[in-house]
N, C-alpha and C positions, 0 to 999 in steps of 0.2 A: 486342536484349537486351543489357543492361549487365552486364559481368563484374565481380564484386566484387573489390576490391583490398585488399591487406593494408596497414594503416597501420603505418608504421615504429615508432611509439612503443609501441603496445600489442600488435601482432601479431594483433589480431582482424580479422575481415573486416568491412568497412563495407558495409552493405546498406541503402539508403534504406527499404525496406519494414520491416526489422527495427527500425530506429530509430523509424519511425512507430508500429509496434505497441507498442514499449516505452513510448513517450510516451503513446499512447492508454491503455495499462494504468494507468500511475501517475497520469494526470490524471483518467480517467473510470471505466473498467471496474473497476479495483481498489477504488475507493471505493463503487461500486454493489454490488459483491460483499460488501464489509464491512457495508454497511447491511442487505443481504439476510441475511447470516449473523447479525447482531445481532437481526434480527426472528425468525429461527429459534430463537435462544437464548431470547428473551423468550416464545416460544410453548410452550416445553417445560414439562411439568408438574412436574418435580422441581427441587430446589435444588442438587443435586450437579453438579460439573463434568462435562462430557461431550465428545463428539467435536466438536460445533460450537464449543466454546470453544477447542479445539486448532486447528481450521480458522481461526477468527477470528485467533488469534495468528499463525498461519502467513501469513495474508493481510496482516497488518500488516508482518511481516518482508519479504514479497515486494514490497510497495509501496515500502518504503525501499530495498531492493535494486534494484528496477527504476529508481528515480531515480538511484542511484549508477551503474548500468550505462549509463544514457543519458548521463550527464555524462562518464564515463571512456571509454566505447567508441564512442559515437556523437556526441561533441562537443556534446551537449545543445543544440539550437537556441538560444533566447535566454530570458532571464528576463523578467518583466513590465516592467522598466524598459529593456529592449533590450540588455542586456549579456550576454556569454557567461557561463553558470553556472560556478561554482567549487565546490570542496568545502565552503566555508563556507555556500554556498546549500544544499548537500545536508545539512549538519549542522542548519541551521535547519529544513529540510523534515522531516528525521527526527525532530527534537525535537517539532515541532508535531504530526506524524501520530501518533507514539507517545503523546504527552500526551492528545490529543483521543480517540484510540481507547481508551486506558486509562480515561479518565473516562466515556466512553460505556458501556464494558463494565461498569465498577463500578456505574453507574446502573442498568443492566439487571439485574445480579446483586442489587442492593439491592431492586429492584422484585420480583424473584422471591422473595427472602427475605420481604419484607412480604406478598406474596400468599400464601405458604405459611403464615406464622404467623397471619395474620388471616382466612384463608379468603376472600379477596377475589376 
């Protein structure tokens, strides 16, 4: 059994399993949860904001936070081009995720509005 060691720079424990789970969340599981939540929002009968909208926003926040944690606390493996990720990579990821998630959410809300006004 490997004993976790504290990194001098951050004071956090480095555990390979936690780093792996964080990476798995921001790369796959978090995006699947976002799509599932978006589908739940689209299936709702009303136009008003609800709990699923809050969950969706929270999932977007958690995705961005998980990527930051992976870079700062677990030294983030590598990027697609083989370099170590930096905060500029995180900023680019955060901007992309927030933009796409917002556009997708607005599209679903527009669909709900149209469905409600045209009885579609």
